N, CA, C and O atoms as a GROMACS GRO file, in nm:
protein
  236
    1MET      N    1  -3.487   0.976  -2.278
    1MET     CA    2  -3.388   1.083  -2.283
    1MET      C    3  -3.431   1.200  -2.194
    1MET      O    4  -3.347   1.272  -2.142
    2SER      N    5  -3.562   1.218  -2.177
    2SER     CA    6  -3.608   1.330  -2.097
    2SER      C    7  -3.574   1.312  -1.949
    2SER      O    8  -3.556   1.410  -1.877
    3LYS      N    9  -3.566   1.186  -1.903
    3LYS     CA   10  -3.527   1.162  -1.764
    3LYS      C   11  -3.383   1.206  -1.741
    3LYS      O   12  -3.349   1.261  -1.636
    4PHE      N   13  -3.299   1.182  -1.840
    4PHE     CA   14  -3.159   1.223  -1.829
    4PHE      C   15  -3.147   1.375  -1.826
    4PHE      O   16  -3.071   1.430  -1.746
    5ILE      N   17  -3.220   1.442  -1.909
    5ILE     CA   18  -3.218   1.589  -1.912
    5ILE      C   19  -3.270   1.644  -1.780
    5ILE      O   20  -3.215   1.740  -1.727
    6GLN      N   21  -3.376   1.584  -1.726
    6GLN     CA   22  -3.429   1.628  -1.597
    6GLN      C   23  -3.327   1.604  -1.486
    6GLN      O   24  -3.312   1.686  -1.395
    7TYR      N   25  -3.257   1.493  -1.495
    7TYR     CA   26  -3.151   1.464  -1.398
    7TYR      C   27  -3.043   1.571  -1.402
    7TYR      O   28  -2.998   1.619  -1.298
    8LEU      N   29  -3.002   1.610  -1.522
    8LEU     CA   30  -2.900   1.715  -1.535
    8LEU      C   31  -2.948   1.847  -1.480
    8LEU      O   32  -2.872   1.919  -1.415
    9ARG      N   33  -3.074   1.881  -1.503
    9ARG     CA   34  -3.131   2.005  -1.449
    9ARG      C   35  -3.136   2.002  -1.297
    9ARG      O   36  -3.102   2.100  -1.230
   10ASP      N   37  -3.177   1.887  -1.242
   10ASP     CA   38  -3.182   1.873  -1.096
   10ASP      C   39  -3.043   1.882  -1.035
   10ASP      O   40  -3.023   1.945  -0.931
   11THR      N   41  -2.947   1.819  -1.101
   11THR     CA   42  -2.808   1.823  -1.052
   11THR      C   43  -2.756   1.965  -1.054
   11THR      O   44  -2.691   2.008  -0.958
   12ARG      N   45  -2.782   2.038  -1.160
   12ARG     CA   46  -2.737   2.177  -1.170
   12ARG      C   47  -2.801   2.262  -1.060
   12ARG      O   48  -2.735   2.349  -1.002
   13GLY      N   49  -2.928   2.238  -1.033
   13GLY     CA   50  -2.996   2.310  -0.926
   13GLY      C   51  -2.937   2.281  -0.789
   13GLY      O   52  -2.923   2.371  -0.706
   14GLU      N   53  -2.903   2.155  -0.766
   14GLU     CA   54  -2.843   2.117  -0.637
   14GLU      C   55  -2.704   2.177  -0.620
   14GLU      O   56  -2.666   2.216  -0.510
   15LEU      N   57  -2.629   2.186  -0.729
   15LEU     CA   58  -2.495   2.242  -0.721
   15LEU      C   59  -2.496   2.390  -0.686
   15LEU      O   60  -2.398   2.443  -0.635
   16ARG      N   61  -2.608   2.457  -0.713
   16ARG     CA   62  -2.620   2.598  -0.673
   16ARG      C   63  -2.631   2.614  -0.522
   16ARG      O   64  -2.603   2.721  -0.468
   17HIS      N   65  -2.672   2.507  -0.453
   17HIS     CA   66  -2.685   2.512  -0.308
   17HIS      C   67  -2.555   2.478  -0.235
   17HIS      O   68  -2.545   2.495  -0.114
   18VAL      N   69  -2.456   2.432  -0.309
   18VAL     CA   70  -2.329   2.391  -0.249
   18VAL      C   71  -2.252   2.514  -0.205
   18VAL      O   72  -2.245   2.614  -0.276
   19SER      N   73  -2.193   2.505  -0.086
   19SER     CA   74  -2.109   2.613  -0.034
   19SER      C   75  -1.965   2.582  -0.074
   19SER      O   76  -1.896   2.506  -0.007
   20TRP      N   77  -1.920   2.642  -0.184
   20TRP     CA   78  -1.787   2.615  -0.236
   20TRP      C   79  -1.681   2.688  -0.154
   20TRP      O   80  -1.706   2.800  -0.110
   21PRO      N   81  -1.564   2.628  -0.134
   21PRO     CA   82  -1.457   2.695  -0.058
   21PRO      C   83  -1.398   2.811  -0.139
   21PRO      O   84  -1.403   2.813  -0.262
   22THR      N   85  -1.342   2.906  -0.066
   22THR     CA   86  -1.276   3.018  -0.133
   22THR      C   87  -1.142   2.970  -0.188
   22THR      O   88  -1.096   2.860  -0.157
   23GLN      N   89  -1.080   3.054  -0.269
   23GLN     CA   90  -0.950   3.018  -0.326
   23GLN      C   91  -0.847   3.002  -0.215
   23GLN      O   92  -0.763   2.913  -0.220
   24LYS      N   93  -0.852   3.089  -0.114
   24LYS     CA   94  -0.758   3.081  -0.002
   24LYS      C   95  -0.777   2.950   0.075
   24LYS      O   96  -0.680   2.884   0.110
   25GLN      N   97  -0.902   2.913   0.100
   25GLN     CA   98  -0.929   2.788   0.171
   25GLN      C   99  -0.879   2.668   0.091
   25GLN      O  100  -0.823   2.574   0.147
   26THR      N  101  -0.899   2.671  -0.039
   26THR     CA  102  -0.854   2.562  -0.125
   26THR      C  103  -0.703   2.548  -0.120
   26THR      O  104  -0.652   2.436  -0.112
   27ILE      N  105  -0.632   2.660  -0.124
   27ILE     CA  106  -0.486   2.655  -0.118
   27ILE      C  107  -0.439   2.603   0.017
   27ILE      O  108  -0.348   2.519   0.024
   28VAL      N  109  -0.500   2.651   0.125
   28VAL     CA  110  -0.460   2.607   0.259
   28VAL      C  111  -0.488   2.458   0.278
   28VAL      O  112  -0.404   2.384   0.329
   29PHE      N  113  -0.606   2.413   0.237
   29PHE     CA  114  -0.641   2.272   0.253
   29PHE      C  115  -0.552   2.183   0.166
   29PHE      O  116  -0.514   2.074   0.209
   30THR      N  117  -0.519   2.228   0.046
   30THR     CA  118  -0.429   2.151  -0.040
   30THR      C  119  -0.291   2.139   0.022
   30THR      O  120  -0.231   2.031   0.022
   31ALA      N  121  -0.240   2.250   0.074
   31ALA     CA  122  -0.109   2.247   0.140
   31ALA      C  123  -0.112   2.155   0.262
   31ALA      O  124  -0.016   2.083   0.288
   32LEU      N  125  -0.221   2.159   0.336
   32LEU     CA  126  -0.235   2.073   0.454
   32LEU      C  127  -0.235   1.926   0.414
   32LEU      O  128  -0.170   1.844   0.480
   33VAL      N  129  -0.306   1.890   0.310
   33VAL     CA  130  -0.310   1.751   0.264
   33VAL      C  131  -0.171   1.706   0.218
   33VAL      O  132  -0.128   1.595   0.248
   34ILE      N  133  -0.100   1.793   0.145
   34ILE     CA  134   0.034   1.759   0.100
   34ILE      C  135   0.128   1.741   0.218
   34ILE      O  136   0.206   1.645   0.221
   35ALA      N  137   0.122   1.831   0.316
   35ALA     CA  138   0.209   1.822   0.433
   35ALA      C  139   0.181   1.695   0.513
   35ALA      O  140   0.275   1.626   0.554
   36ILE      N  141   0.055   1.664   0.535
   36ILE     CA  142   0.021   1.542   0.610
   36ILE      C  143   0.065   1.419   0.534
   36ILE      O  144   0.112   1.322   0.594
   37SER      N  145   0.051   1.420   0.401
   37SER     CA  146   0.094   1.306   0.320
   37SER      C  147   0.245   1.286   0.330
   37SER      O  148   0.292   1.173   0.342
   38ILE      N  149   0.320   1.395   0.324
   38ILE     CA  150   0.466   1.385   0.335
   38ILE      C  151   0.506   1.336   0.473
   38ILE      O  152   0.593   1.249   0.484
   39LEU      N  153   0.445   1.390   0.577
   39LEU     CA  154   0.478   1.346   0.714
   39LEU      C  155   0.443   1.199   0.734
   39LEU      O  156   0.518   1.126   0.800
   40THR      N  157   0.331   1.156   0.680
   40THR     CA  158   0.293   1.015   0.691
   40THR      C  159   0.392   0.926   0.617
   40THR      O  160   0.430   0.820   0.667
   41ALA      N  161   0.435   0.969   0.499
   41ALA     CA  162   0.533   0.892   0.422
   41ALA      C  163   0.665   0.882   0.497
   41ALA      O  164   0.727   0.776   0.500
   42ILE      N  165   0.709   0.993   0.557
   42ILE     CA  166   0.834   0.990   0.634
   42ILE      C  167   0.820   0.897   0.754
   42ILE      O  168   0.909   0.816   0.780
   43TYR      N  169   0.709   0.909   0.827
   43TYR     CA  170   0.686   0.824   0.944
   43TYR      C  171   0.688   0.676   0.904
   43TYR      O  172   0.755   0.595   0.968
   44LEU      N  173   0.614   0.642   0.799
   44LEU     CA  174   0.610   0.502   0.757
   44LEU      C  175   0.745   0.455   0.703
   44LEU      O  176   0.784   0.340   0.723
   45GLY      N  177   0.817   0.544   0.634
   45GLY     CA  178   0.950   0.509   0.584
   45GLY      C  179   1.047   0.481   0.697
   45GLY      O  180   1.123   0.384   0.690
   46VAL      N  181   1.046   0.564   0.800
   46VAL     CA  182   1.134   0.542   0.916
   46VAL      C  183   1.096   0.414   0.987
   46VAL      O  184   1.183   0.334   1.023
   47PHE      N  185   0.966   0.393   1.008
   47PHE     CA  186   0.920   0.271   1.073
   47PHE      C  187   0.962   0.148   0.992
   47PHE      O  188   1.009   0.050   1.049
   48ASP      N  189   0.945   0.153   0.861
   48ASP     CA  190   0.983   0.041   0.775
   48ASP      C  191   1.133   0.016   0.780
   48ASP      O  192   1.177  -0.099   0.784
   49PHE      N  193   1.212   0.123   0.780
   49PHE     CA  194   1.358   0.109   0.785
   49PHE      C  195   1.400   0.036   0.912
   49PHE      O  196   1.476  -0.060   0.907
   50PHE      N  197   1.351   0.083   1.027
   50PHE     CA  198   1.390   0.020   1.154
   50PHE      C  199   1.332  -0.120   1.168
   50PHE      O  200   1.397  -0.208   1.225
   51PHE      N  201   1.212  -0.142   1.119
   51PHE     CA  202   1.154  -0.274   1.124
   51PHE      C  203   1.235  -0.371   1.039
   51PHE      O  204   1.260  -0.484   1.080
   52THR      N  205   1.274  -0.327   0.919
   52THR     CA  206   1.356  -0.412   0.831
   52THR      C  207   1.491  -0.442   0.894
   52THR      O  208   1.538  -0.555   0.888
   53LYS      N  209   1.555  -0.340   0.954
   53LYS     CA  210   1.683  -0.364   1.021
   53LYS      C  211   1.668  -0.459   1.138
   53LYS      O  212   1.752  -0.546   1.159
   54GLY      N  213   1.561  -0.443   1.214
   54GLY     CA  214   1.535  -0.534   1.328
   54GLY      C  215   1.512  -0.675   1.284
   54GLY      O  216   1.563  -0.768   1.346
   55ILE      N  217   1.438  -0.695   1.178
   55ILE     CA  218   1.412  -0.830   1.127
   55ILE      C  219   1.541  -0.893   1.074
   55ILE      O  220   1.567  -1.010   1.097
   56SER      N  221   1.622  -0.812   1.002
   56SER     CA  222   1.746  -0.867   0.947
   56SER      C  223   1.845  -0.902   1.059
   56SER      O  224   1.921  -0.998   1.044
   57LEU      N  225   1.846  -0.828   1.169
   57LEU     CA  226   1.932  -0.862   1.283
   57LEU      C  227   1.882  -0.986   1.353
   57LEU      O  228   1.961  -1.067   1.401
   58PHE      N  229   1.751  -1.002   1.358
   58PHE     CA  230   1.691  -1.118   1.423
   58PHE      C  231   1.717  -1.244   1.343
   58PHE      O  232   1.740  -1.351   1.400
   59ILE      N  233   1.714  -1.233   1.212
   59ILE     CA  234   1.734  -1.350   1.126
   59ILE      C  235   1.881  -1.363   1.103
   59ILE      O  236   1.925  -1.454   1.034
   0.00000   0.00000   0.00000
């Protein structure tokens, strides 16, 4: 059990060295991820639509 407690202490010490993002950075990065996800979904949806129409015309 002492190894586990030492592990938790070491982990806590390492987390103090982490450079955490500010609230503004977190909001901006979250918005960026959402925007890129939406754009990717639209791109793939349009590609799928035209690919499906092309295949159905071919068959």
